[in-house]
N, C-alpha and C positions, 0 to 999 in steps of 0.2 A: 388426123385427130380422131380418136375412137368416139363412138356414140356416147359412152359413159363420160368422157372428158369434155364433151361439147357443152358449154354453158347454155342455160336457157336463154339468157340475154347476153349479147356481146356487143358493146359499143366500142368502135375502134377509131382512134385518132380523131375524136369529135372536136371540131373547131367551129366557133360561132362568134361573129362580130356584128356590132350594130354601128354602122358608119366607121368612125375611127376608134370605137371602144371594143377592145378584145375581151369578150365574156368568157370564152373557153378556148384553150389552146392544146390541141392534140391529146385530148383526154380519153384514156381507155377505161372502160367500166364493164364489169361482168357480174352476172347474177345467176346463181344456180337454183334449181327447184328446191323447195323446202329449206330455204336459207333466208335468214334475216340479216340484211346489210344496213349498217348505219352510215348515213351520208352526212358528214359534218364539215364545217368550215365557218370562218367569220363572215360577217355581212359583206357581200360583194365577192365572195369566193367563187361563185358560179354554180351553187347548188340548184337554185331555182331554174337557171337556164338549162342545166343538164337534164333536169327532170322534165322540163317543157319539151326538150328534144325527144326524150324517151316516150312522152305521152302524146306526141304528134302536134303539139302547139307550135313549135318552131321546127323549121328544117335546118339542118346544119349546113354551114358553108362548105365544110369539108368533112370527110369521115364516113364511116359505114355503120349500119346497125344490122345485127343478125339475130334471128329468133330460131332457136334449135338448129343453128348452123346455116339457116337459109337467109340470104340477104333480103332485107325489106326496105322499102321507102314509104314512110307514112304520108298519106294524102291529107291528113288532118287528124284531130282528136278522135273523131268517130272511127276512123280506120284503125287507130291504135287500140281502141276498145274492142273492135271486131277481132283483132289479133291477140286479145287477152290481157291488155294492160289497162288497169283501172286506177284512178287517182282519187284519194279522199283529201280534199283541200282543208286548210286550216279553218275556214268558215263553215265547213261541213256541207253546205249547200242544201240544207233541209228547208222545207216550208213550215214555219213555226206553228201555224194553226192546223196542220194536217196530222192525222194519227199515223202510227207506225206503218201500217200497210199502205196507206195512201202515199207516203214518202218512198217506200220501197219500190212501188210499182208505178210511180209517177211517169206518165208518158208511155207506159206499156202495160196498162191495166188488163186484168184477166176478165174476159167477157164470154157470155154464151147467149146466142140469139140476140145480140145487141145489148144485153143487160150486164151490168157489173156483177161479178161473182164475189161479193163482199166477204162472205164467210170463208170462201176458199182462199182469198188473199190474206185474210186474218190468220188462217191456219198456216199458210206458207211463211208469213212474216214471223209468227211465233216460233216455228221450227228453225228458221234462219237465225234468229237472235239467240235462241236457246242452244243452238249448235256452237255458239261462241262462248258458252258457259255463263251467260248473263241472265239473271232473272229480273223480270219487270212485274210490278203489281198490276199494271193495266196497260194493255195494248191499244186501248181505245181513247186514251188521253192524248191531247195534242202534244207534240214533242216539245213545245215551248214550256210545258209544265214538268218536263223531265230534267234530271240532273245532267251536267255536262258529260259525264262518263256514259250515261245511257244514250244521250244524243250521238256521241261518237260511235257507240256500238251500232246504232241504227244506220249511221252513214257507212260503216264498214259492211254491215249486212246487205245494204243496198248494192255496194260494189260487188259483194260475193254472189249476189243473185244472177250476175252475168257470167258466172263460172270462169273467173279470170285465172290466168297463169301468174300474174304479177299484180300486187296491190301496193301502190305508193301512198304512204302516210306522211303528210306534211304537217309537222308540229302537232301531232294528235293529242298530246298531253298538255298543251298550253292552257293555262288558267284553270286546270283541274285541281281538286283537293287531292291530298296524298293518297287517300284510300282509293279514289277513282283512278289515279295514275296506275296503281297496281292492277286494276281490272283491265285497263287498256293494254298494258303490257301482257297480261294473260291472254287477251284477244289475239295479240300478235303470235304468241306461242301456239294458239289453237290454229291459226292460219297456217303456220309452219307444219303442224301435225296433219293438216288436210292437204299438204303438198304444194301450197301456194308460196311463192317467193314474195318477200316483203322488203321494200325500201323504206327505211325509217329515217326521216329527216328531223333533227332536233338540235337545239342549243344546249340541252340538258345532258351533259356527258355521263353522269352517273346512271341515267336511264339507258343511254346507248350501251354502256359497258355491262349493264345488267341483263339485257335481253338479246343482243345481237350475236351473230356468229362471226361477223367480220365487219371491219370499219374502214371506210374509204374517206380520206381527208383531202379536201380541195383548198388551195390557197391561190388567190389572184388568178383564177381561171385555169390553174394547172393541178393535176393530181400529184400530191406530195406524200401520200401514204396509202397503203393497202395492207391492212394488218389483220391477223387473226385476233379476235377479241381476247381469247385466253392468254395471249402473249402481250397484251396491252395494259396500260393503266392511264389514269387521267392526265398525269404529268406528261407522258409521252405524246398523247393526242394534242394537248395544248401546245407543246413545243412545235409540233408539226403545223398546227394552225397558224402560229404567229412567228415561227422561227425560220431557220434555213435548212432543216433536216428534210431528207427525202427517203422514205422507207418503203421497201417492198412494192415498187410500182411497175414491175415487169408484167406484161400481159394484161 
């Protein structure tokens, strides 16, 4: 396999079970740099389990994970982060009463001579958020006073501050107004422009079809579809999610 053809992430024959419950069965999943991949499936399809394997929360019972062609075995979520995989969970994980910079640098504050560099952190926070194309009236307001879309941007900016190769977005548009959904989708496009690979998990298929390059469909712990978005439509994706079709699952 040439360097150009090597995926950024390659998960091969991933199997995970919890006692007698088979959550994943020999699932292959790959992700290229500067690519947005939608991960879809009905409840219980295995999406969360697959992402927890990719982010180091779970170890697979069988299968292998490769980053840039090199086999890795995550020792936990922190190890996955060190290897460039960041996850933005649905609850965003922000501290509501903290300002933007305090949330971005929580646990890794910038200091000099033992003192917090507040202005410097504010400047970095502003640059990080603005690089995603989002304007905020105040960076000093607590994030609990911000809109859902702005909070989502802060969560993504925090993930980006670690210079990741991959950002996993778990239902990032849930409970957002239509206007804010558009901004979050624009943030994903900005990530792609910056060379970051994005895994977009959502139940909202029109959003998946609007922003992704490729769609991976899981059903009952198995991969049943791996489609180029340009060749897909909502009816096909729904049939894969609930039916018996299996499309484009080699590799």
